[in-house]
N, CA, C and O atoms as CSV, one atom per row, in Angstrom:
chain,resi,resn,atom,element,x,y,z
A,1,UNK,N,N,33.122,103.202,-151.002
A,1,UNK,CA,C,34.741,103.989,-150.133
A,1,UNK,C,C,34.778,103.380,-148.155
A,1,UNK,O,O,34.429,104.034,-147.172
A,2,UNK,N,N,35.433,101.693,-148.221
A,2,UNK,CA,C,35.145,101.714,-146.613
A,2,UNK,C,C,36.556,102.642,-145.731
A,2,UNK,O,O,37.499,101.998,-145.271
A,3,UNK,N,N,36.510,103.784,-145.641
A,3,UNK,CA,C,37.384,104.211,-144.323
A,3,UNK,C,C,37.197,103.661,-142.953
A,3,UNK,O,O,36.099,103.181,-142.674
A,4,UNK,N,N,38.286,103.680,-141.942
A,4,UNK,CA,C,38.965,103.312,-140.764
A,4,UNK,C,C,39.591,104.646,-140.585
A,4,UNK,O,O,40.368,105.318,-141.263
A,5,UNK,N,N,38.867,104.839,-139.201
A,5,UNK,CA,C,39.771,106.353,-139.131
A,5,UNK,C,C,40.708,105.940,-138.329
A,5,UNK,O,O,40.949,104.906,-138.953
A,6,UNK,N,N,41.711,105.894,-137.114
A,6,UNK,CA,C,42.429,105.414,-136.206
A,6,UNK,C,C,42.815,106.204,-135.563
A,6,UNK,O,O,43.441,106.974,-136.291
A,7,UNK,N,N,42.847,106.628,-134.268
A,7,UNK,CA,C,43.414,107.538,-133.228
A,7,UNK,C,C,42.827,107.990,-132.368
A,7,UNK,O,O,41.692,107.652,-132.704
A,8,UNK,N,N,42.725,108.461,-131.572
A,8,UNK,CA,C,42.402,109.430,-130.298
A,8,UNK,C,C,41.521,110.244,-129.848
A,8,UNK,O,O,40.932,111.027,-130.593
A,9,UNK,N,N,41.277,110.161,-128.374
A,9,UNK,CA,C,40.168,111.160,-128.636
A,9,UNK,C,C,40.840,112.851,-128.268
A,9,UNK,O,O,40.502,114.035,-128.258
A,10,UNK,N,N,42.000,111.953,-127.999
A,10,UNK,CA,C,42.789,113.364,-127.237
A,10,UNK,C,C,43.441,113.637,-128.054
A,10,UNK,O,O,44.146,114.568,-127.665
A,11,UNK,N,N,43.697,113.336,-129.195
A,11,UNK,CA,C,44.197,113.683,-130.339
A,11,UNK,C,C,44.067,114.831,-131.470
A,11,UNK,O,O,43.747,114.313,-132.539
A,12,UNK,N,N,44.235,116.404,-131.570
A,12,UNK,CA,C,43.063,117.660,-132.048
A,12,UNK,C,C,42.942,116.974,-133.705
A,12,UNK,O,O,41.949,116.706,-134.381
A,13,UNK,N,N,44.328,116.843,-133.973
A,13,UNK,CA,C,44.108,116.177,-135.622
A,13,UNK,C,C,43.465,114.884,-135.722
A,13,UNK,O,O,42.888,114.846,-136.809
A,14,UNK,N,N,43.320,113.909,-135.138
A,14,UNK,CA,C,42.214,113.535,-134.933
A,14,UNK,C,C,40.546,113.625,-135.096
A,14,UNK,O,O,39.626,113.036,-135.662
A,15,UNK,N,N,40.731,114.494,-134.422
A,15,UNK,CA,C,39.384,115.519,-133.721
A,15,UNK,C,C,39.135,116.395,-135.464
A,15,UNK,O,O,38.176,117.075,-135.829
A,16,UNK,N,N,40.079,116.120,-136.033
A,16,UNK,CA,C,39.660,117.487,-137.209
A,16,UNK,C,C,38.923,116.422,-138.210
A,16,UNK,O,O,37.831,116.379,-138.777
A,17,UNK,N,N,40.085,115.583,-138.136
A,17,UNK,CA,C,39.407,114.384,-138.943
A,17,UNK,C,C,38.495,114.209,-139.863
A,17,UNK,O,O,38.245,114.389,-141.055
A,18,UNK,N,N,37.697,113.392,-137.937
A,18,UNK,CA,C,36.791,113.643,-138.077
A,18,UNK,C,C,35.317,114.322,-138.438
A,18,UNK,O,O,34.422,114.263,-139.281
A,19,UNK,N,N,35.647,114.932,-137.351
A,19,UNK,CA,C,34.779,116.688,-138.177
A,19,UNK,C,C,35.073,116.713,-139.510
A,19,UNK,O,O,34.307,116.026,-140.186
A,20,UNK,N,N,35.913,117.269,-140.088
A,20,UNK,CA,C,36.336,117.202,-141.618
A,20,UNK,C,C,34.695,116.170,-142.567
A,20,UNK,O,O,33.701,116.607,-143.147
A,21,UNK,N,N,35.305,114.369,-142.202
A,21,UNK,CA,C,34.367,113.212,-142.393
A,21,UNK,C,C,33.558,113.996,-142.497
A,21,UNK,O,O,33.393,114.670,-143.514
A,22,UNK,N,N,32.735,114.091,-141.240
A,22,UNK,CA,C,31.086,113.979,-140.763
A,22,UNK,C,C,30.018,115.227,-141.824
A,22,UNK,O,O,28.964,115.379,-142.441
A,23,UNK,N,N,31.676,116.040,-141.271
A,23,UNK,CA,C,31.100,117.649,-142.466
A,23,UNK,C,C,30.055,117.388,-143.765
A,23,UNK,O,O,28.961,117.853,-144.085
A,24,UNK,N,N,31.195,116.165,-144.475
A,24,UNK,CA,C,30.774,116.402,-145.824
A,24,UNK,C,C,30.043,114.891,-145.547
A,24,UNK,O,O,29.913,114.264,-146.599
A,25,UNK,N,N,29.593,114.257,-144.468
A,25,UNK,CA,C,28.443,113.394,-144.459
A,25,UNK,C,C,29.275,111.878,-145.018
A,25,UNK,O,O,28.594,111.075,-145.656
A,26,UNK,N,N,30.145,111.693,-144.853
A,26,UNK,CA,C,31.438,110.588,-145.252
A,26,UNK,C,C,31.252,109.414,-144.298
A,26,UNK,O,O,31.819,109.453,-143.206
A,27,UNK,N,N,30.550,108.449,-144.613
A,27,UNK,CA,C,30.827,107.073,-142.904
A,27,UNK,C,C,32.490,106.946,-143.795
A,27,UNK,O,O,33.228,107.071,-144.772
A,28,UNK,N,N,32.112,106.492,-142.041
A,28,UNK,CA,C,33.581,105.986,-141.079
A,28,UNK,C,C,33.477,105.217,-140.701
A,28,UNK,O,O,32.313,104.818,-140.724
A,29,UNK,N,N,34.908,103.931,-139.753
A,29,UNK,CA,C,35.113,103.639,-138.646
A,29,UNK,C,C,36.227,104.630,-137.812
A,29,UNK,O,O,37.337,105.108,-138.046
A,30,UNK,N,N,35.599,104.636,-137.101
A,30,UNK,CA,C,36.656,105.354,-136.008
A,30,UNK,C,C,36.902,103.995,-134.909
A,30,UNK,O,O,36.128,103.179,-134.409
A,31,UNK,N,N,38.336,104.208,-134.826
A,31,UNK,CA,C,39.166,102.913,-133.679
A,31,UNK,C,C,40.014,103.563,-132.673
A,31,UNK,O,O,40.932,104.355,-132.886
A,32,UNK,N,N,39.620,103.159,-131.645
A,32,UNK,CA,C,40.491,104.235,-131.035
A,32,UNK,C,C,41.540,103.287,-130.378
A,32,UNK,O,O,41.216,102.441,-129.545
A,33,UNK,N,N,43.020,103.512,-130.874
A,33,UNK,CA,C,43.495,103.157,-130.383
A,33,UNK,C,C,44.375,102.421,-128.527
A,33,UNK,O,O,44.785,101.371,-128.031
A,34,UNK,N,N,44.199,103.914,-128.194
A,34,UNK,CA,C,44.530,104.399,-126.831
A,34,UNK,C,C,44.769,102.626,-126.362
A,34,UNK,O,O,45.670,101.955,-126.866
A,35,UNK,N,N,44.012,102.196,-125.561
A,35,UNK,CA,C,43.710,101.037,-125.195
A,35,UNK,C,C,43.082,99.740,-126.219
A,35,UNK,O,O,42.205,98.961,-125.847
A,36,UNK,N,N,43.604,99.720,-127.284
A,36,UNK,CA,C,43.784,98.440,-128.606
A,36,UNK,C,C,44.789,98.429,-128.991
A,36,UNK,O,O,45.305,99.200,-129.799
A,37,UNK,N,N,45.254,97.480,-128.426
A,37,UNK,CA,C,46.713,96.847,-128.930
A,37,UNK,C,C,46.721,96.284,-130.375
A,37,UNK,O,O,47.634,96.606,-131.135
A,38,UNK,N,N,45.655,95.390,-130.802
A,38,UNK,CA,C,45.712,95.243,-132.721
A,38,UNK,C,C,45.240,96.322,-133.312
A,38,UNK,O,O,44.656,96.169,-134.385
A,39,UNK,N,N,45.401,97.802,-132.684
A,39,UNK,CA,C,45.530,98.881,-133.972
A,39,UNK,C,C,46.385,99.378,-133.247
A,39,UNK,O,O,46.594,100.496,-133.717
A,40,UNK,N,N,47.099,99.201,-132.258
A,40,UNK,CA,C,48.018,100.192,-131.906
A,40,UNK,C,C,49.550,99.529,-132.713
A,40,UNK,O,O,50.474,100.282,-133.020
A,41,UNK,N,N,49.583,98.060,-132.958
A,41,UNK,CA,C,50.195,97.380,-133.566
A,41,UNK,C,C,50.165,97.369,-135.464
A,41,UNK,O,O,50.977,97.228,-136.379
A,42,UNK,N,N,48.812,97.593,-135.308
A,42,UNK,CA,C,48.290,98.847,-136.961
A,42,UNK,C,C,49.310,99.118,-137.379
A,42,UNK,O,O,50.086,98.547,-138.145
A,43,UNK,N,N,49.325,100.450,-136.621
A,43,UNK,CA,C,49.848,102.102,-137.220
A,43,UNK,C,C,51.061,102.350,-137.203
A,43,UNK,O,O,51.652,103.155,-137.923
A,44,UNK,N,N,51.766,101.265,-135.884
A,44,UNK,CA,C,53.233,101.048,-136.099
A,44,UNK,C,C,53.553,100.177,-137.290
A,44,UNK,O,O,54.716,100.403,-137.624
A,45,UNK,N,N,52.922,99.169,-138.150
A,45,UNK,CA,C,53.069,98.554,-137.900
A,45,UNK,C,C,53.292,99.324,-139.968
A,45,UNK,O,O,54.120,98.999,-140.818
A,46,UNK,N,N,52.182,100.322,-140.038
A,46,UNK,CA,C,52.263,101.243,-141.811
A,46,UNK,C,C,52.894,102.580,-140.928
A,46,UNK,O,O,53.255,103.460,-141.709
A,47,UNK,N,N,53.100,102.920,-139.550
A,47,UNK,CA,C,53.913,103.491,-139.811
A,47,UNK,C,C,55.709,103.591,-139.274
A,47,UNK,O,O,56.480,104.532,-139.087
A,48,UNK,N,N,55.781,102.657,-139.209
A,48,UNK,CA,C,57.813,102.385,-139.494
A,48,UNK,C,C,58.172,101.362,-138.019
A,48,UNK,O,O,59.115,100.577,-137.920
A,49,UNK,N,N,56.999,101.686,-136.852
A,49,UNK,CA,C,56.934,101.225,-135.674
A,49,UNK,C,C,57.032,102.653,-134.644
A,49,UNK,O,O,57.737,102.693,-133.637
A,50,UNK,N,N,56.219,103.725,-135.106
A,50,UNK,CA,C,56.203,105.038,-134.806
A,50,UNK,C,C,53.772,104.926,-134.315
A,50,UNK,O,O,52.825,104.308,-134.802
A,51,UNK,N,N,53.968,106.012,-133.085
A,51,UNK,CA,C,52.683,105.466,-133.530
A,51,UNK,C,C,51.964,107.039,-133.980
A,51,UNK,O,O,51.299,107.773,-133.248
A,52,UNK,N,N,52.310,107.239,-135.286
A,52,UNK,CA,C,51.311,108.102,-136.357
A,52,UNK,C,C,50.006,108.301,-135.767
A,52,UNK,O,O,49.635,107.233,-135.280
A,53,UNK,N,N,49.114,109.265,-135.598
A,53,UNK,CA,C,48.030,109.326,-135.561
A,53,UNK,C,C,47.454,111.043,-136.213
A,53,UNK,O,O,48.099,112.089,-136.292
A,54,UNK,N,N,45.906,110.722,-136.620
A,54,UNK,CA,C,45.680,110.143,-137.654
A,54,UNK,C,C,46.263,108.744,-138.629
A,54,UNK,O,O,46.979,108.600,-139.620
A,55,UNK,N,N,45.783,108.195,-138.048
A,55,UNK,CA,C,46.223,106.723,-139.804
A,55,UNK,C,C,45.496,106.211,-140.073
A,55,UNK,O,O,44.865,105.547,-139.252
A,56,UNK,N,N,45.145,106.245,-141.542
A,56,UNK,CA,C,43.425,105.825,-142.310
A,56,UNK,C,C,43.461,104.948,-142.839
A,56,UNK,O,O,44.578,104.432,-142.873
A,57,UNK,N,N,42.644,104.414,-143.374
A,57,UNK,CA,C,43.165,103.124,-144.249
A,57,UNK,C,C,41.432,102.985,-145.044
A,57,UNK,O,O,40.403,102.644,-144.460
A,58,UNK,N,N,41.556,103.308,-146.264
A,58,UNK,CA,C,41.148,103.985,-147.452
A,58,UNK,C,C,40.660,102.856,-148.448
A,58,UNK,O,O,40.988,103.053,-149.619
A,59,UNK,N,N,39.755,101.420,-148.124
A,59,UNK,CA,C,39.738,100.309,-149.307
A,59,UNK,C,C,41.592,100.086,-149.390
A,59,UNK,O,O,42.409,100.544,-150.189
A,60,UNK,N,N,41.740,99.280,-148.317
A,60,UNK,CA,C,42.616,99.227,-147.881
A,60,UNK,C,C,44.590,99.829,-148.504
A,60,UNK,O,O,45.742,99.396,-148.537
A,61,UNK,N,N,43.855,100.939,-148.833
A,61,UNK,CA,C,45.269,101.761,-149.022
A,61,UNK,C,C,44.937,102.796,-147.969
A,61,UNK,O,O,43.878,103.398,-147.790
A,62,UNK,N,N,46.965,102.919,-146.811
A,62,UNK,CA,C,46.936,103.357,-145.304
A,62,UNK,C,C,47.348,104.602,-145.700
A,62,UNK,O,O,48.421,104.530,-146.298
A,63,UNK,N,N,46.747,106.156,-145.563
A,63,UNK,CA,C,47.242,107.460,-145.281
A,63,UNK,C,C,47.925,107.683,-143.779
A,63,UNK,O,O,47.687,106.745,-143.019
A,64,UNK,N,N,48.609,108.593,-143.301
A,64,UNK,CA,C,49.236,108.974,-142.632
A,64,UNK,C,C,48.691,110.247,-142.209
A,64,UNK,O,O,48.503,111.058,-143.116
A,65,UNK,N,N,48.454,110.532,-141.262
A,65,UNK,CA,C,48.031,112.327,-140.400
A,65,UNK,C,C,47.844,112.898,-142.195
A,65,UNK,O,O,48.559,113.690,-142.808
A,66,UNK,N,N,46.906,112.325,-142.557
A,66,UNK,CA,C,46.226,113.383,-144.875
A,66,UNK,C,C,46.671,114.990,-144.391
A,66,UNK,O,O,47.537,115.779,-144.769
A,67,UNK,N,N,45.547,115.020,-143.301
A,67,UNK,CA,C,45.377,117.198,-143.215
A,67,UNK,C,C,44.531,116.668,-143.698
A,67,UNK,O,O,44.376,115.469,-143.931
A,68,UNK,N,N,43.730,117.760,-143.944
A,68,UNK,CA,C,42.087,118.485,-144.365
A,68,UNK,C,C,42.483,118.462,-146.016
A,68,UNK,O,O,41.620,117.969,-146.743
A,69,UNK,N,N,43.563,118.896,-146.580
A,69,UNK,CA,C,43.637,118.333,-148.134
A,69,UNK,C,C,43.964,117.702,-148.704
A,69,UNK,O,O,44.062,117.552,-149.921
A,70,UNK,N,N,44.410,116.749,-147.101
A,70,UNK,CA,C,44.622,115.387,-147.922
A,70,UNK,C,C,43.511,114.339,-147.760
A,70,UNK,O,O,43.828,113.180,-148.030
A,71,UNK,N,N,42.615,114.512,-147.473
A,71,UNK,CA,C,40.997,114.095,-147.318
A,71,UNK,C,C,40.114,114.726,-148.254
A,71,UNK,O,O,39.117,114.120,-148.646
A,72,UNK,N,N,40.327,115.648,-148.571
A,72,UNK,CA,C,39.927,116.536,-150.165
A,72,UNK,C,C,40.421,115.809,-150.693
A,72,UNK,O,O,39.564,114.964,-150.948
A,73,UNK,N,N,41.954,115.307,-151.357
A,73,UNK,CA,C,42.865,114.718,-152.524
A,73,UNK,C,C,42.008,112.780,-152.363
A,73,UNK,O,O,41.827,112.214,-153.441
A,74,UNK,N,N,41.545,111.923,-150.927
A,74,UNK,CA,C,41.309,111.212,-150.356
A,74,UNK,C,C,40.316,110.977,-151.539
A,74,UNK,O,O,40.448,110.481,-152.658
A,75,UNK,N,N,39.042,111.650,-150.706
A,75,UNK,CA,C,37.744,111.683,-151.395
A,75,UNK,C,C,36.821,112.272,-153.045
A,75,UNK,O,O,35.733,112.195,-153.617
A,76,UNK,N,N,38.392,112.937,-153.203
A,76,UNK,CA,C,38.069,113.039,-154.882
A,76,UNK,C,C,38.245,111.534,-155.564
A,76,UNK,O,O,37.365,111.063,-156.285
A,77,UNK,N,N,39.301,110.934,-155.300
A,77,UNK,CA,C,39.532,109.536,-156.061
A,77,UNK,C,C,38.189,108.476,-155.751
A,77,UNK,O,O,38.167,107.348,-156.243
């Protein structure tokens, strides 16, 4: 499973998502969008022009701020 988490260090939902994935031993790439124009553009493209974080890409499929329940469902796939 290839997981990329787009977020920011000041975002509590992003911190929660990272901690959850870490607690499950799931490998993921974290991309801080704060000063990353390419990452910002991708997040805005996925979310109809809005910077909604965390945005996850899992095996090429996007998930916008899935929360813990959503993350559990993603990992169960």
